[in-house]
Every structure is written in structure tokens, then in C-alpha cells.
C-alpha positions in Angstrom: -3.2 -12.8 19.1 -5.0 -9.9 17.5 -3.5 -6.5 16.9 -6.3 -4.1 15.8 -6.0 -0.9 13.8 -9.1 1.0 12.6 -11.2 -1.5 10.6 -8.3 -3.8 10.1 -6.6 -6.3 12.4 -3.5 -8.4 12.2 -3.8 -11.9 13.6 -0.7 -13.7 14.7 -0.4 -17.4 15.7 2.3 -19.6 17.1 1.7 -23.2 16.0 3.6 -26.0 17.7 3.4 -29.3 16.0 5.3 -32.3 14.7 4.8 -30.8 11.2 2.7 -31.6 8.2 -0.6 -30.5 9.6 -2.7 -28.0 7.6 -3.7 -24.8 9.5 -6.7 -22.8 8.4 -7.6 -19.3 9.6 -10.9 -17.9 8.6 -12.0 -14.3 8.2 -15.4 -12.9 8.8 -18.4 -14.7 7.3 -20.6 -12.6 5.0 -24.2 -13.7 4.2 -26.8 -12.8 1.6 -30.0 -14.1 0.0 -28.0 -15.0 -3.2 -24.6 -16.5 -3.7 -21.8 -14.0 -2.9 -19.0 -12.7 -5.1 -15.8 -14.4 -4.2 -12.1 -14.2 -5.2 -9.0 -16.0 -4.1 -5.5 -15.6 -5.3 -2.1 -17.1 -4.8 -1.0 -13.9 -3.0 -2.3 -15.4 -0.7 -5.5 -13.4 -0.3 -9.3 -14.0 -0.5 -12.3 -11.7 -0.6 -16.1 -12.2 -0.3 -18.7 -9.5 -1.0 -22.5 -9.5 -0.7 -25.0 -7.5 -2.8 -25.1 -4.7 -0.2 -21.3 -4.3 -0.6 -20.2 -5.8 2.7 -16.7 -7.2 2.0 -14.5 -9.4 4.1 -10.8 -9.8 3.1 -7.9 -11.9 4.4 -4.3 -11.4 3.3 -1.4 -13.7 4.3 1.5 -11.6 5.5 3.7 -14.4 6.8 3.8 -18.2 6.7 0.5 -18.8 4.7 0.7 -20.8 1.6 -2.7 -20.3 0.0 -6.1 -18.7 0.3 -9.5 -19.9 -0.5 -13.2 -19.2 0.1 -15.5 -21.5 2.0 -19.1 -21.3 0.8 -22.2 -22.5 2.6 -25.9 -23.0 2.0 -28.4 -22.7 4.8 -25.7 -22.5 7.5 -25.9 -18.8 8.5 -28.8 -17.1 10.4 -28.3 -13.8 8.5 -28.9 -15.3 5.0 -29.2 -18.6 3.2 -26.0 -18.1 1.3 -22.7 -17.3 3.1 -19.0 -17.4 2.4 -15.9 -16.9 4.5 -12.4 -16.0 3.2 -9.6 -18.2 4.6 -5.9 -18.6 4.7 -4.1 -22.0 4.8 -0.6 -23.1 5.7 1.2 -26.4 6.3 2.9 -26.2 9.7 6.6 -27.1 10.0 7.9 -29.4 12.6 8.6 -27.3 15.8 7.3 -23.8 15.8 5.6 -22.0 12.9 4.6 -18.3 13.1 1.6 -17.3 11.0 0.5 -13.7 10.4 -2.6 -12.5 8.5 -4.3 -9.2 7.8 -8.1 -9.1 8.1 -10.4 -6.3 6.9 -14.2 -5.8 6.9 -15.6 -2.9 4.8 -19.0 -1.7 3.5 -20.1 0.7 0.9 -21.0 4.1 2.3 -24.5 4.0 0.8 -26.4 1.8 -1.7 -24.5 2.1 -4.9 -21.6 3.8 -3.1 -18.0 3.1 -3.8 -16.3 0.2 -2.1 -12.7 0.5 -1.2 -10.8 -1.0 -4.2 -7.9 -1.9 -2.1 -6.8 -2.0 1.5 -4.7 0.9 2.8 -1.0 0.2 2.6 -0.3 -3.1 4.4 1.6 -3.0 7.6 5.2 -4.1 7.7 5.5 -7.3 9.7 8.8 -8.5 11.1 9.3 -11.8 13.0 12.3 -12.6 15.1 11.8 -16.1 16.6 8.4 -15.7 18.2 8.4 -11.9 18.5 6.1 -10.3 16.0 6.3 -6.6 15.3 3.7 -4.8 13.2 4.4 -1.3 11.9 1.3 0.5 10.6 2.0 3.0 7.8 0.1 5.8 9.5 1.0 5.3 13.1 3.4 3.5 15.4 4.2 -0.2 15.9 2.8 -3.0 18.1 4.8 -6.0 19.2 3.9 -9.3 20.9 6.0 -12.3 21.8 3.7 -15.2 20.9 5.5 -17.6 23.2 5.0 -15.5 26.4 1.9 -13.3 26.1 -0.3 -15.9 27.9 1.1 -17.5 31.1 -0.4 -20.9 30.0 1.1 -20.9 26.6 3.6 -23.7 26.0 2.1 -25.9 28.6 1.0 -28.9 26.7 -0.5 -31.7 28.9 1.3 -35.0 28.7 4.6 -33.6 27.7 
């Protein structure tokens, strides 16, 4: 489920599994003619930036264990070098709720200033499968991950 706000979005997932599986959530791919500038931290967060200043970021807000950057050569139609920031988590047995913040920003002009940080991160609360996101400059959004789609929870063969 995606909860958008300006040029940011919160993505929330409900993973049902026997546990032990790695889950990866990717951000936006960014491409260029040359290798991109990349960073990943244990926060977990990851960032990729091309020479024109286009920057994609992902930040784990709940449930993610790590962040990394996936780099590719000759795999993107926009440029021969591309990279995608990603978050990873190991799913628990039963239900795991994962929440990540995604942002895509660009310099206002060549040589212009890039945002040095995201605006204040939203406050995320989770109660069971109910995720509530409170943005610092406006109201809140809530979604129950187990009921927002009528076909959710219907796993064939169970």
C-alpha cells in the first residue's frame, strides 16, 4: 500500500510467511552515462544520485533490517549505468509489517542545491496490521493492511 505526500511516499506491506525469507523493497532506479554516487547505511537507508542531481532515497521506518544499493550495467534504457536503493528484512513466521519512506528529488538547476536531508520523517505507528502515518505538516493517513483489498489473505491451497 502506498501513502503519498508531496514528493515522498510511505510504502507499507504485510508479509505472511513461514519465516526466514528475505524481503527486498526497491526504490526508484536512477540512470546516467557514468557510475552513480551511492550510499547505504545501517539506519537503514540508501541513496543514489546521478551527475544531474536526480536522487532516489529509501529509509526503513519499521521492520527493515538493512539497506543496500543494487547497481547495473547496460540494464536501463535511460543510461548504461543505473542504481536502485533498496531495503531488506527477514520476515518472521506469521505476519510481518514493513514500512519504508521513499523520496525522489532533483536539483532546481544545473549546479543548484540538492536537498541535504528529507523533511522531517513522518511518525509511523503500527497496531497489528493497522498502519497510521502522521505527516509533520498535515494530517494522518491510516490503512489496515489485512483488509484494504478484498482478495488479501486468500492464499490458494490453504
